[in-house]
C-alpha positions in Angstrom: 61.5 -31.4 -7.4 59.3 -33.7 -5.3 58.2 -30.8 -3.1 57.5 -28.6 -6.1 55.3 -31.4 -7.6 53.4 -31.7 -4.4 52.9 -27.9 -4.3 51.5 -27.8 -7.8 49.1 -30.8 -7.0 47.8 -28.9 -4.0 47.2 -25.8 -6.0 45.4 -27.8 -8.7 43.2 -29.4 -6.1 42.3 -26.1 -4.6 41.5 -24.6 -8.0 39.4 -27.6 -8.9 37.4 -27.4 -5.7 36.6 -23.7 -6.4 35.4 -24.6 -9.9 33.2 -27.4 -8.6 31.7 -25.1 -5.9 31.0 -22.4 -8.5 29.4 -24.8 -10.9 27.3 -26.2 -8.1 26.2 -22.7 -7.0 25.2 -21.9 -10.6 23.3 -25.2 -10.9 21.5 -24.5 -7.6 20.6 -21.0 -8.6 19.3 -22.2 -12.0 17.3 -24.9 -10.3 15.8 -22.4 -7.8 14.9 -20.2 -10.7 13.2 -23.1 -12.6 11.3 -24.1 -9.4 10.0 -20.6 -8.9 6.2 -20.6 -9.6 5.3 -18.7 -12.7 2.7 -16.0 -12.6 -0.4 -16.4 -14.8 -0.5 -12.8 -16.1 -3.8 -13.4 -17.9 -5.5 -14.6 -14.7 -3.8 -11.7 -12.7 -5.2 -9.0 -15.0 -8.6 -10.8 -15.0 -8.7 -10.6 -11.2 -7.7 -6.9 -11.2 -10.4 -6.1 -13.7 -13.0 -8.1 -11.8 -12.2 -6.0 -8.7 -12.2 -2.7 -10.5 -15.6 -3.5 -12.1 -17.2 -4.6 -8.8 -19.9 -2.6 -7.1 -17.5 -1.7 -4.2 -15.4 0.4 -6.5 -16.6 3.8 -7.8 -15.1 5.2 -11.0 -14.3 8.8 -11.9 -12.9 9.6 -15.3 -11.0 12.6 -16.4 -11.3 12.8 -20.1 -8.9 15.7 -20.5 -6.0 13.9 -18.7 -7.2 10.5 -19.9 -7.1 9.3 -16.3 -9.4 7.0 -14.4 -9.7 7.0 -10.6 -11.0 3.9 -8.8 -12.0 4.1 -5.1 -14.4 2.5 -2.7 -15.6 5.9 -1.2 -16.1 9.1 -3.2 -17.4 11.5 -0.5 -15.3 13.1 2.3 -16.0 11.8 5.7 -14.5 9.8 8.5 -12.7 6.8 6.9 -9.6 5.0 5.9 -9.5 4.2 2.2 -7.4 3.9 -0.9 -7.4 5.0 -4.5 -6.1 3.5 -7.8 -5.2 6.0 -10.5 -4.9 4.6 -14.0 -3.2 6.6 -16.8 -2.6 4.7 -19.9 -1.5 1.2 -19.0 0.1 2.1 -15.7 -1.4 2.5 -12.2 -0.6 4.3 -9.0 -2.1 3.1 -5.7 -2.5 5.5 -2.8 -3.7 5.1 0.8 -6.1 7.7 2.1 -7.2 8.8 5.6 -9.9 11.4 5.8 -11.8 13.0 8.7 -13.7 16.1 9.3 -16.7 17.9 10.7 -19.8 19.2 9.0 -21.0 22.8 9.3 -24.1 21.6 11.1 -22.1 20.1 13.9 -19.3 22.7 14.2 -18.5 25.8 12.2 -15.1 26.5 13.6 -11.6 25.5 12.8 -11.3 24.6 16.5 -13.1 21.3 15.8 -10.2 20.0 13.8 -7.6 17.7 15.4 -4.6 18.8 13.1 -3.3 15.2 13.4 0.2 14.3 12.4 0.3 10.7 13.7 -1.9 7.8 12.7 -2.2 4.9 15.2 -3.6 1.5 13.9 -5.1 -0.4 16.8 -6.7 -3.8 17.3 -7.2 -5.9 20.4 -4.0 -7.8 19.4 -1.6 -5.2 18.1 -0.8 -1.5 17.7 1.2 0.3 15.1 2.1 4.0 15.1 2.8 5.9 11.9 4.2 9.5 11.9 3.4 11.5 8.8 6.8 12.8 7.6 7.5 16.5 7.5 4.0 17.3 8.8 3.1 20.0 11.3 -0.4 18.8 11.7 -1.9 21.1 9.1 0.2 20.5 6.0 3.3 18.5 4.8 4.0 15.0 3.7 0.7 14.7 1.9 -1.5 16.0 4.7 -4.0 18.8 3.9 -6.7 20.8 5.7 -9.5 22.0 3.4 -13.1 23.1 3.4 -16.1 22.9 1.1 -19.7 23.9 1.3 -20.5 21.1 3.8 -17.7 21.4 6.3 -14.0 21.4 7.3 -11.9 18.3 6.5 -8.4 16.9 7.2 -7.1 14.7 4.4 -4.0 12.5 4.1 -2.9 10.8 0.9 0.3 8.7 0.5 1.7 5.8 -1.5 -0.3 2.7 -0.5 2.7 0.7 0.8 3.3 3.4 3.4 0.1 2.4 5.2 -0.4 -1.1 3.9 1.1 -2.7 7.1 -1.3 -0.7 9.2 -4.3 -1.6 7.0 -3.4 -5.2 7.2 -3.2 -5.1 11.0 -6.8 -3.7 11.0 -8.3 -6.3 8.7 -6.6 -9.2 10.5 -7.4 -8.1 14.1 -10.5 -7.6 16.2 -12.1 -4.2 17.1 -10.1 -2.3 14.5 -9.7 1.4 15.2 -7.6 4.2 13.8 -6.6 7.0 16.2 -5.7 10.4 14.7 -3.4 12.1 17.1 -2.5 15.8 17.1 -0.6 18.0 19.5 -3.5 18.6 21.9 -6.3 16.5 20.5 -7.2 13.1 19.1 -10.0 11.4 17.3 -10.8 7.7 16.9 -12.3 6.0 13.8 -14.1 2.8 14.6 -14.0 0.7 11.4 -17.3 -0.5 10.0 -17.7 -3.8 8.1 -17.8 -1.8 4.9 -14.4 -0.2 5.6 -12.8 -3.5 6.5 -14.1 -5.0 3.2 -12.8 -2.0 1.3 -9.3 -2.3 2.9 -9.2 -6.1 2.2 -10.0 -5.3 -1.4 -7.2 -2.7 -1.5 -4.7 -5.0 0.0 -5.5 -7.7 -2.6 -5.2 -5.1 -5.4 -1.8 -4.0 -4.1 -0.6 -7.7 -4.2 -1.8 -8.0 -7.8 -0.2 -4.7 -8.9 3.1 -5.9 -7.5 2.8 -9.0 -9.7 2.2 -6.9 -12.8 4.8 -4.3 -11.8 2.2 -1.5 -11.9 0.9 -2.4 -15.3 -2.8 -2.8 -16.1 -4.8 -4.1 -19.1 -8.4 -2.9 -19.0 -10.9 -4.1 -21.6 -11.7 -1.4 -24.1 
């Protein structure tokens, strides 16, 4: 009987310890949740709207689709960039890399690099990004196209796919993007305008994460 009593006391002690640990864990979790800083959504939306209404961002509205495009550059050229697409109260943010040659400089397809790899380079770091399922011409969001001014290579993907590379560029010195193909390569030396645009895009991405891709624009 004495041994049985000791056994039950031991089992009770173990059970009590588990209950106390569980309660303590719930209390710690609840306290951590309470200590988590609250996001001021009104201020977040206000900052988003301030950026989208700034001079750096160009606006292009599609009245049929009821969609608005926000981007710092509207012409094709040699640049890294981004685009915000608003439809209703939701947004999609894409990263863009574009490069090409004008008819005046070269009239042949031979002038294109047909790049499939993007290398982000500064004096401090280097990051290589391989476009998925891309043969250099098409695939994974990469396109080769032409208009009345020249031939262009264009890559568009979700912003977070290139955001690490963009951040490397704006935080380093002598930022450069290398576009690498099978037999050719081309370097983009970033201008101050490009760096400013990328910083703006990175900040917008942070804000959209806070709002979970929602947007409230003044009517």
